[in-house]
C-alpha positions in Angstrom: 8.9 19.2 9.4 8.3 20.5 12.9 11.3 21.5 14.9 10.0 19.6 17.9 10.3 16.2 16.3 12.5 13.7 17.9 15.1 11.6 16.1 12.9 8.6 16.6 10.0 10.2 14.8 12.2 11.3 12.0 13.5 7.7 11.7 10.0 6.3 11.6 9.0 8.8 8.9 12.0 7.7 6.8 11.3 4.0 7.3 7.6 4.4 6.5 8.3 6.5 3.4 10.7 3.8 2.1 8.1 1.2 3.0 5.4 3.0 1.0 7.6 3.2 -2.1 8.8 -0.4 -2.0 5.3 -1.8 -1.2 3.6 0.0 -4.1 6.4 -0.8 -6.5 6.6 -4.5 -5.6 2.8 -5.0 -5.7 2.5 -3.2 -9.1 5.2 -5.6 -10.4 3.3 -8.6 -9.1 0.2 -7.4 -10.9 2.2 -6.8 -14.1 3.7 -10.3 -13.9 0.3 -12.0 -13.5 -1.1 -9.8 -16.3 1.8 -10.8 -18.6 1.3 -14.5 -17.7 -2.5 -14.2 -18.4 -1.8 -12.6 -21.8 0.6 -15.4 -22.8 -1.9 -18.1 -21.8 -4.6 -16.3 -23.8 -2.4 -16.4 -26.9 -2.0 -20.1 -26.5 -5.7 -20.8 -26.0 -5.5 -21.8 -22.4 -7.7 -20.3 -19.7 -6.3 -16.9 -18.7 -6.4 -16.7 -14.9 -6.6 -19.3 -12.2 -8.3 -18.7 -8.9 -4.8 -18.4 -7.3 -3.9 -15.6 -9.7 -7.1 -13.7 -8.9 -6.4 -14.1 -5.2 -2.8 -12.8 -5.6 -3.9 -9.8 -7.6 -6.6 -9.1 -5.0 -4.0 -9.1 -2.2 -1.7 -7.0 -4.2 -4.4 -4.4 -4.8 -5.2 -4.4 -1.1 -1.6 -3.9 -0.3 -1.3 -1.0 -2.7 -4.4 0.7 -1.1 -3.0 0.1 2.3 0.4 1.6 1.4 -1.1 4.3 -0.7 -3.8 5.6 1.7 -3.2 4.5 5.3 0.6 4.7 5.6 0.8 8.3 4.2 -1.8 9.3 6.7 0.4 7.8 9.4 3.4 9.7 8.1 1.4 12.9 8.2 0.3 12.2 11.7 3.9 11.7 12.9 5.2 14.8 11.1 2.4 17.2 11.9 1.5 16.7 15.5 0.4 20.3 16.0 -2.0 20.1 13.0 -3.5 16.7 13.7 -6.3 15.9 11.3 -8.0 12.6 10.7 -11.3 12.5 9.0 -13.9 9.9 9.7 -13.3 7.9 6.5 -9.7 7.3 7.5 -10.9 6.0 10.9 -13.2 3.6 9.2 -10.4 2.4 6.8 -8.0 1.9 9.7 -10.6 -0.1 11.6 -11.4 -2.3 8.6 -7.7 -2.9 7.8 -7.0 -3.9 11.4 -9.8 -6.5 11.6 
């Protein structure tokens, strides 16, 4: 890390790093639970997924992408202020996720 970082920046980096790990892990577990439920229903002959299950999986995948792509970019921006780099695709993703 850069030596010119403030304690506040270091705290934000730590919080965002923990947030990324917890967010990805919890959303993967949500997808796994719904997958297991769908397999159990399939074995009993019922319909596999309801529209609510599909919506929840869709939101979980969106959260994984947000935590796995955008938050690491934010962590990089906080920790590397002298080498700031943000390509156009990240600007588009940030705009889409904020609207």
